[in-house]
N, C-alpha and C positions, 0 to 999 in steps of 0.2 A: 809622298801623298799624305801620310798622317800629319806631318808637320804643317802642310798647307791647309788641311782640313781644320786642324786645331786653331790655327791663326784666324781662319774665317769664322768658325763657329763661336769663338769667344769675343767677337768684335762688338757685340751688343750686351745689354744688361741681362737679357734672357739668352742662355746658350742656344744656338741654332742646332737643329738636329737634321739628319738626312731625311727623316720623314717630313719635315717642314717643306723641303724642296721637292720631294718625290711623291707625296700623297696624291693618289688618283692619277698618277702620271706614268704608269707602268708602260704604256704604249710608247710614249715619247722617250723614256729611258731606253727601251729596247731599240728604238730607231737610232739613238745615239750610239749605243753599243754595237749594233749591227753595222753602222757606218764605219766603225773602226776595225771590222774584220778585213783582213787583207792588208796590203801595204800601199803606201803612197796616196793619201787622200787629204783633202782639206775639208773640214766640217766647221760650219759657223753656227753659233747659238746666239741669238739676239734677244735682249731684254731691255727694260727701261733703263737699267744701268749695267755697265760692264761687270760690276761685282755680283749682281744678281745672276747673270748668265754664267759667270765663273762658279758660283755656288752650286748651280744645277749641274754643271759639268763634273765638279768634284764629287757631289753626292751620287751621281749616276755611276761614275767610274769606280767609286769606293766599293760598290757591290760586286765588282768583277775582279777576282784575284789576279787573273792574267793581265787585264788592262791596267790595274793599279800598279802592278809590278813594272810595267813598261812606261807609265806616266811620269813625265818630268815637267815640273813647273819651272819655267825659265823667266828670270827677272831682268835680264839685260842682253844687249846685242852681242857682247863679247862671248858670253856663255853660249848663246844661241849658235853663233858661228862655229864654236868648237863641237857642239852636239850634232850639228847638221852632217858632219863628216863621219859619224859613227856608222858602222856597217850593220849592227843589229837594229831591227825595226823598233823605233820608239814612238810613243805618243807624246808629242810636244805641245804644251799649252803656254803661250806667252802670258805674263802677268804684268800689267801696268806699263807695257811698252808695245810698240808695233814693230815686229821683226822685218828686216829688210830683204831677206832672201828665202822666203817661204818656198819658192819654186825649187830651190836646191834641196830643201828638206824632203819635199815630196818626191823628187827624182831619185833621191837616195833611199827611198822606201819607207820614210817616216810618215806617220799620220799626224796632222796638225789640227788642233781644235782651238778655234778662236772664240773668245767671249767678246761680244760686241754690244754696244748700247744702241738704242733706237735711232740715234743721230748719226750712226756710222753707216755710210753707204758704200763701203769698200767691196762688199760682196753682194752679188746679185742673187745667189742661190743659198740662202740660209737653210740649214736643216730644220731648225725650229725657231720660232719666235715666242718669247715668253711675255705674258701680260700679267697685270696685278689684279688681285682679287682680295676682298676683305674676308677674314675668317676669325674665329675665336680660338685662342690658345691660352691655356691656363686662366680662363675667365677674362682675358683681355682681347679687345679687338685689335688685330694686326693685319697688315697687308702681306699676302704671299703671292707667289707666281702661279699663273695659270698658263699652261702650255697649249698652244693651238698651232697645228701645222700651218705653215705659211699659206698653203693653197686654200685653207678655209677662212683666211682673214681678208681676202681681197675685197676691195670696195665693189659694190654692184656694177659700177662702170667697167671695172677690170674683168668682171665675170660675164660681160656681155649685156648687162642691164643698161638702163638709160637714166639720164639725169631727170630728177623729178622735181 
């Protein structure tokens, strides 16, 4: 967990902080953490980029000692295949690849958290969708994520409205 966070947070000229990902997002962080209570689930977090969703996942889980101890960032299919067979419940997050046997992980009691970009249509039931918002940080205007539950983002047509 710490190694993955360090790699992500130092990718820009300004070091990224957990507060940058989590400010005013206590409810959404709680939703993610609550979704990982128990065994055998798939949670999807969608953002403009996969890396943004990944950053939110890491920042959220960093605040939970129990979940961060179970969190494994998986970087390839071979490692994924080995971890899926573990008997202890893990939180598995693939990084920069799409695992082929998510169903096996879930049936073995693991929680899977997927970081998706807005162009990824593999999941119909994202837990959270992240949007971009401009804010000031150290006197500079930067873009950060705004988290809006998917149910609040539906176009008026999808909420029963009409085309105008």
